[in-house]
Structures are given as structure tokens and as C-alpha cells.
N, C-alpha and C positions, 0 to 999 in steps of 0.2 A: 168603901175606903179600900185601897190596895194594899197588898201585903208586901210590896216592893220597898227596898230600902229608902228610907226618907232622910234627907241631910237638910239643915238650915241653908239658908243663902250663903252665910259666912262660912260654913264648912265646905260647901260645893266649891266656892270661889278659892279657898285655900287650897283645895285639891288642884284646881286649874292652875293657880300660881306655882305650885310645886311641879306640875307637868310642864309649865313653860321654862322654869328654871333648869329642869334636866334635859330638855330637848334642845334649848337655845343657850348652852352653858358657855359659848365663846362668841366674841364679837365677830360680825360678818360685814362686807362691803356691800352697800345698797345703792343704786341709782334712784334719785327722786327729784321733784321740783319743790321747792319752798313755796307753799301757797300763802302762807301768813307766818308772821314773825313777831313777837314781842318780848320785852325783857321786864323782869321784876326783881328787884333786889339782888341783881347780879346773875340771875338765871336767865336762860334764853328758852322761850316756848315756841315750838315751830308746829305747823300743820304741814305735813308733807302729802304729795300726791304723785300719781303716775297716770299719764294721759295716753290715750290710744295715739299711735304714731301719725295717723292720718286725720285726727280731729282734735277738738279740746276736750273730748269726753273723759271724765276722770273714771279710772277703772280700779283705783286702790287709793285709799288715804289713811292716814295714821298721824297721831300726836307724837312728837319728839321733844326731847329736853336736852339742853346743855346746862349741867348743873354748875353753880357759881364756882366751886372748887376747882374745875377744869376749864371753865369757860374762857377765862382770860388767855390761857395758853392757846387753846383750840382756835378761837375766834381771831386772835392777834396774829397768829401764825398764818391762818387762811388770807386774812386781809393784807399782811405783809408780802406773802408769796404771790398772791394774785392781783394786788392793787385795787380790789373791789371790796366794797362793804358787804358784809353778809346781809342780805335782804330777800324780800319775796320775789317771786318769779326767776330765781336762779335755779339752774340745774345743777345738782351736787351728787358727788359720790362720797357717802359717808359710811364710816365704820360705826356700827350700832350694836347694842345690847338689848335684847328683847327684855321686856319688863311687864309683869302684870301685878296689879295691886288690887285686892278684893274691894277696896273702897273707891279707887280712882280708876280702874280699868287697865286697859292695855295701852303701852306706849313704848317708844325706843328711846334709849338713852345714847346719846351721840358722843363717842369717844375720839373721833378723828374726822378730818375733812380733807379730801385730796383737792387742792387747789388747781392743779394741772388739768383735771376733769372740766372743771367750770370754764377755765380759760379756753380749752378746746371747744367747748360748746358755743362759747360767744364768738370765737373766730370763725365757726362753722356758720352760725347765723350771720355774721357780718358778710361772709363770702356770698351767702345767698341773696342779701340784699344788694351788693354790689352786681351780681349776676342778674337779678332781676331789673335793676336799674339800666344795665347795659342793654339787655334785650329790649326794654321799653324805649330806649333812645335809638335803636337800630331801625 
């Protein structure tokens, strides 16, 4: 048996929780793709990912939540401004607050979504399709 400090899992994870709170005390803007999205009792549960630019290889992923008390404002504003329903496979620029819970693990709380970023990505992809079709017909 070692003489090193021994903590219970709960104690250790509470320390991690405090470190996350202190280190990530203000929301930040993050670019990600929505890989999955579901709703339950007014809450939005998302799986976010980042892929390598030249492949579909996922290089980072995380759970995220839009809580019911702010979901209607955040989602309604995004959908009104963009004309797009919040759904999987969208690339989004989101303002997030890091959260770590000893029982549920790490996740991000979404506090804002930039609709202009998503519209710009869709316009870029649309132009790529047009360019590809033009090249194929030439």
C-alpha cells in the first residue's frame, strides 16, 4: 500500500469540478459540427464534433446542452435569423460555458448561437457544389 494521498472518486472529481469552474469561468465562442441532437422536456442535448479539414475523421467530440430556461430564446433566435432548423450536420459557432459534474462528466452549456456563421458555411458549401457541377459539365 502506498503512502500517497488517497481520495475517494467523489472527492477527486469534486476537485476536477472546481478546477474547471476556476479555469473556464467565462463563456467562449467555439466552432463545431452538430453530430446528434435530441430534445427532452424542453432541453436540447447535442453531441458536438470537430473533423479534420481534409477528411471526415473526428478529432474532438463533446456533449453539450441548451437548458430549457434559455432554449426557447436561443433556438428561436437562431432559427428566425437563419431560416434553418437547428439540426444535426450543421456547422455552428456557439458561445459555451464549460461544465464538469462528478456524476455526469464533462459537457458544454450553450448560451448563444451565431446564425451568421452557419449561413456562411451553407453558402460556401453551396458554391462548392455549383463549382463542381460547372466543372463536370465543361
